[in-house]
Every structure is written in C-alpha cells, then in structure tokens.
N, C-alpha and C positions, 0 to 999 in steps of 0.2 A: 529469543526465537527469531526466525526469519521467514516463517510461513504465516501470512496474514490470516488465512482461514483457521488454522490451528490456534493462533493467538486469540482470535475473537471467540472461538469455542471455549478455550480455557478461561478467558475473562468472564464469559457468561456463566460457566459452571462454578467458578470460584467467587464470583461477585466482585473481584478486584478489577479496577480500571486498567485500561491499556496505557502504557507509556511507549509511544511510537517515535522512533528517530528515523527521519528521512536523510539519507547520506549518499555520497558518491566517492569512489576511489580517488578522484582527482580533486576533491574538496579539501583545501588546507584547513579550514575551520573545523571540519569533521575530525581531522587528525589531532587538532588541538583538544577537542572534546575528549577523544580517547585518552590522550596523554594526561590531561589535567583534571577533567571533570568525572568521566566514567571510571577512572582509576582511583578516585577518592573513596576510601573505605566507608565513610559515613554515607555517601551517595549510594554506594553499592548495597549497603544494609537496608537503607530506606526503600530502595526500589525492589529488592528481593522480598522484603516483608510485606509490601503493600500493593505491588503492581504486577501486571503481566508485561514484561518488556518485549518490544518488537522492533527489530531493525530492518528497515526497507531500503535496499541499495538500488539507487536509480542511475547508476553509472553509465549504463548503455544507452539511455534515452530512447528506448523503444516506444512504439505506440502504446503498448500495455503499460509501460512505466509512466508515460505522459498522462494516460487516463487515471492512473493511481494518483498522480500529483494533482490533477484537476478535481478528483473526487474528494480529496482531503484539503483542497484549497492551498496547496503548498506552492509558493513562488520562489523561495530562496532556500539554499542549503547551507548548513544543516537546519532542519526544522524539527523541533521536539514538540509533540502533542501529547496531552493527557486527556483521555476521553473514556467514556463508558462504552462498552461493546454494544453494537447495534445502532449507534448514532451514525446516520448517513454522512453528516458533516459535523465537524467539531463545533458544537454550540453549547450554550447554557453553562454547565459546570466545567466545560472544557478549558484547558489552559494551553498556551502556545508560546514557544520561544524560538527565535530565529538567530542564527549565527553562533559564534562561540560565546558560551556563558560559563562563569566560574561556578565551582561547586556550591557556594553559598546561595547563589541565585537559583540554581536548580532545586536545592533543598527548600528554599522559601516557596517556590512554586508548587512542588509536589506535596508539601505539608499542608497546603490549603485545600487539597482535594479530599473530599469525604467519600 
C-alpha cells in the first residue's frame, strides 16, 4: 500500500500490525532492499500473512514529507518500522531497522512481533 490512512484503517480492521518502509527514488540502499530483501519469497510470505505493508516515498522532500519523517522519527533512509496502528510514534512493541538489511535480519525482526 502507498496510502497511509488506508493502511492504518486496514491495520485496525484486521488487527495486523503495519510494516512501514520509508524510501526515496534516489536511495541506493532502498534499491538494494528491493533487489535482495523484498524480493525474497520467504520475506514476502511472512509479510503478506502477518502485516499490512505500507511504502512511504519521501523522494520529493516536501514539507508534508518532512512532517511525516518527524512524526515517525525517521532520520535515515531506508527505514523499516513495524508498529501497531494508532501508535503516534513507534514505541513499545515497535521494531525499527535502518539501511540495507538482509532477508534473514528482516525475518528475525518481524517474527518477534506479536
């Protein structure tokens, strides 16, 4: 998904946590995630079965996008957050990874989320 409001709504309805990726078109590590991590079949199955995935592109660096980065406390790209819908800031049971991460690392993080 690419619409934050729709993803939050779906997360609340389904009870599944959000998996949010902050990315930009100019981000080399984001492209590596696409090629190696998000393309991994095991990662895809795990995410599809347990999460509401949300991709937030902040390539343009508009004021609205800067506010989005502040709200989620994102300082580097890519950043992957796992959080429950409605949490104003990722805290508590939330998980965060920054930069390129291998499929095994993502799987380890997302399997810890209940």
